[in-house]
MDTraj code that builds the backbone (N, CA, C; nanometers):
import mdtraj as md
import numpy as np

residues = "MET ASP ASP LEU ARG LEU LYS GLY LYS LEU TYR ALA VAL GLY VAL ILE ASN GLU LEU LYS GLN LEU GLY TYR THR GLU ILE ASP ALA LYS ARG VAL PHE LEU GLN HIS TYR ARG GLY LEU LYS ARG ASN TYR GLY LEU ASN GLU CYS THR ARG LEU ARG GLN ARG ASN".split()
xyz = np.array([
    [8.1422, 15.1054, 17.0904],
    [8.0269, 15.1797, 17.0441],
    [8.0779, 15.3015, 16.9661],
    [8.0266, 15.3175, 16.8445],
    [8.0736, 15.4308, 16.7650],
    [8.0124, 15.5617, 16.8147],
    [8.0658, 15.6710, 16.7660],
    [8.0311, 15.8047, 16.8159],
    [7.8830, 15.8380, 16.7968],
    [7.8277, 15.8093, 16.6800],
    [7.6877, 15.8418, 16.6540],
    [7.5943, 15.7595, 16.7422],
    [7.6267, 15.6342, 16.7597],
    [7.5442, 15.5485, 16.8447],
    [7.5509, 15.5944, 16.9904],
    [7.6682, 15.6325, 17.0363],
    [7.6837, 15.6824, 17.1726],
    [7.6050, 15.8120, 17.1915],
    [7.6112, 15.9030, 17.0935],
    [7.5336, 16.0266, 17.1011],
    [7.3843, 15.9966, 17.1110],
    [7.3393, 15.9002, 17.0310],
    [7.1989, 15.8634, 17.0335],
    [7.1575, 15.8081, 17.1678],
    [7.2413, 15.7254, 17.2259],
    [7.2103, 15.6673, 17.3563],
    [7.2069, 15.7753, 17.4646],
    [7.3061, 15.8628, 17.4647],
    [7.3103, 15.9698, 17.5644],
    [7.1917, 16.0640, 17.5492],
    [7.1534, 16.0919, 17.4257],
    [7.0373, 16.1770, 17.3992],
    [6.9108, 16.1123, 17.4554],
    [6.8928, 15.9835, 17.4273],
    [6.7735, 15.9122, 17.4737],
    [6.7669, 15.9093, 17.6258],
    [6.8773, 15.8786, 17.6903],
    [6.8805, 15.8729, 17.8366],
    [6.8510, 16.0104, 17.8953],
    [6.9064, 16.1143, 17.8359],
    [6.8836, 16.2494, 17.8848],
    [6.7383, 16.2919, 17.8729],
    [6.6768, 16.2630, 17.7603],
    [6.5366, 16.3001, 17.7410],
    [6.4466, 16.2216, 17.8358],
    [6.4725, 16.0934, 17.8516],
    [6.3917, 16.0114, 17.9423],
    [6.4062, 16.0602, 18.0860],
    [6.5267, 16.0972, 18.1256],
    [6.5465, 16.1513, 18.2612],
    [6.4709, 16.2820, 18.2811],
    [6.4704, 16.3672, 18.1796],
    [6.3955, 16.4932, 18.1890],
    [6.2461, 16.4667, 18.2017],
    [6.1951, 16.3702, 18.1267],
    [6.0534, 16.3361, 18.1358],
    [6.0190, 16.2806, 18.2742],
    [6.1095, 16.2042, 18.3313],
    [6.0859, 16.1507, 18.4661],
    [6.0829, 16.2640, 18.5682],
    [6.1663, 16.3657, 18.5496],
    [6.1645, 16.4806, 18.6402],
    [6.0343, 16.5593, 18.6280],
    [5.9707, 16.5514, 18.5124],
    [5.8431, 16.6187, 18.4914],
    [5.7258, 16.5389, 18.5478],
    [5.7536, 16.4201, 18.6019],
    [5.6496, 16.3430, 18.6676],
    [5.6055, 16.2171, 18.5961],
    [5.6644, 16.1865, 18.4818],
    [5.6301, 16.0629, 18.4118],
    [5.6938, 15.9444, 18.4831],
    [5.6268, 15.8301, 18.4794],
    [5.6907, 15.7076, 18.5267],
    [5.7945, 15.6675, 18.4216],
    [5.8830, 15.5779, 18.4575],
    [5.9868, 15.5379, 18.3621],
    [5.9262, 15.4758, 18.2370],
    [5.8269, 15.3922, 18.2551],
    [5.7631, 15.3271, 18.1400],
    [5.6950, 15.4312, 18.0507],
    [5.6211, 15.5242, 18.1119],
    [5.5540, 15.6276, 18.0331],
    [5.6545, 15.7197, 17.9649],
    [5.7628, 15.7514, 18.0330],
    [5.8658, 15.8371, 17.9741],
    [5.9256, 15.7707, 17.8502],
    [5.9520, 15.6413, 17.8572],
    [6.0070, 15.5693, 17.7418],
    [5.9064, 15.5663, 17.6274],
    [5.7794, 15.5451, 17.6601],
    [5.6757, 15.5427, 17.5558],
    [5.6653, 15.6776, 17.4859],
    [5.6611, 15.7846, 17.5643],
    [5.6499, 15.9191, 17.5067],
    [5.7722, 15.9487, 17.4211],
    [5.8889, 15.9162, 17.4720],
    [6.0117, 15.9399, 17.3963],
    [6.0090, 15.8665, 17.2629],
    [5.9770, 15.7380, 17.2654],
    [5.9761, 15.6592, 17.1422],
    [5.8691, 15.7073, 17.0457],
    [5.7562, 15.7471, 17.0974],
    [5.6478, 15.7947, 17.0119],
    [5.6918, 15.9175, 16.9318],
    [5.7602, 16.0100, 16.9950],
    [5.7997, 16.1326, 16.9276],
    [5.9364, 16.1234, 16.8609],
    [6.0248, 16.0418, 16.9145],
    [6.1602, 16.0296, 16.8606],
    [6.1599, 15.9719, 16.7196],
    [6.0759, 15.8725, 16.6978],
    [6.0738, 15.8099, 16.5655],
    [6.0372, 15.9100, 16.4577],
    [5.9402, 15.9958, 16.4850],
    [5.9018, 16.0980, 16.3877],
    [6.0116, 16.2001, 16.3655],
    [6.0756, 16.2447, 16.4740],
    [6.1861, 16.3400, 16.4613],
    [6.3023, 16.2810, 16.3836],
    [6.3353, 16.1568, 16.4141],
    [6.4471, 16.0928, 16.3462],
    [6.4163, 16.0756, 16.1978],
    [6.2923, 16.0381, 16.1678],
    [6.2530, 16.0181, 16.0286],
    [6.2571, 16.1511, 15.9517],
    [6.2093, 16.2580, 16.0132],
    [6.2012, 16.3863, 15.9440],
    [6.3319, 16.4638, 15.9432],
    [6.4049, 16.4594, 16.0523],
    [6.5234, 16.5452, 16.0651],
    [6.6547, 16.4697, 16.0822],
    [6.6492, 16.3439, 16.1164],
    [6.7707, 16.2684, 16.1416],
    [6.8186, 16.2866, 16.2846],
    [6.8903, 16.1911, 16.3371],
    [6.9357, 16.1959, 16.4760],
    [7.0318, 16.3105, 16.5000],
    [7.1147, 16.3429, 16.4026],
    [7.2134, 16.4485, 16.4243],
    [7.1483, 16.5802, 16.4617],
    [7.0356, 16.6146, 16.4007],
    [6.9653, 16.7369, 16.4367],
    [6.9197, 16.7329, 16.5816],
    [6.8661, 16.6200, 16.6241],
    [6.8162, 16.6077, 16.7611],
    [6.9293, 16.6238, 16.8620],
    [7.0425, 16.5616, 16.8363],
    [7.1518, 16.5704, 16.9319],
    [7.2110, 16.7110, 16.9321],
    [7.2144, 16.7766, 16.8177],
    [7.2646, 16.9143, 16.8149],
    [7.1712, 17.0074, 16.8915],
    [7.0400, 16.9896, 16.8736],
    [6.9447, 17.0723, 16.9461],
    [6.9581, 17.0477, 17.0961],
    [6.9737, 16.9251, 17.1361],
    [6.9845, 16.8895, 17.2769],
    [7.1117, 16.9497, 17.3374],
    [7.2213, 16.9510, 17.2639],
    [7.3470, 17.0022, 17.3165],
    [7.3425, 17.1534, 17.3340],
    [7.2624, 17.2238, 17.2554],
    [7.2531, 17.3696, 17.2687],
    [7.1820, 17.4096, 17.3967],
    [7.0862, 17.3289, 17.4406],
    [7.0058, 17.3646, 17.5592],
    [7.0762, 17.3349, 17.6865],
])
top = md.Topology()
chain = top.add_chain()
for i, resn in enumerate(residues, 1):
    res = top.add_residue(resn, chain, resSeq=i)
    for name in ("N", "CA", "C"):
        top.add_atom(name, md.element.get_by_symbol(name[0]), res)
traj = md.Trajectory(xyz[None], top)
């Protein structure tokens, strides 16, 4: 797995885990993540998302 793909996977797993801690079911957490992730990726690219996630 290349570096960018691994970053994307780790980012997705981290966000889904955070949503589950906030009380979402796993299915709902994945739906919410995908609903918003696609727009972020389209507008800003994955690299921005992973950089923002690493700062927090």
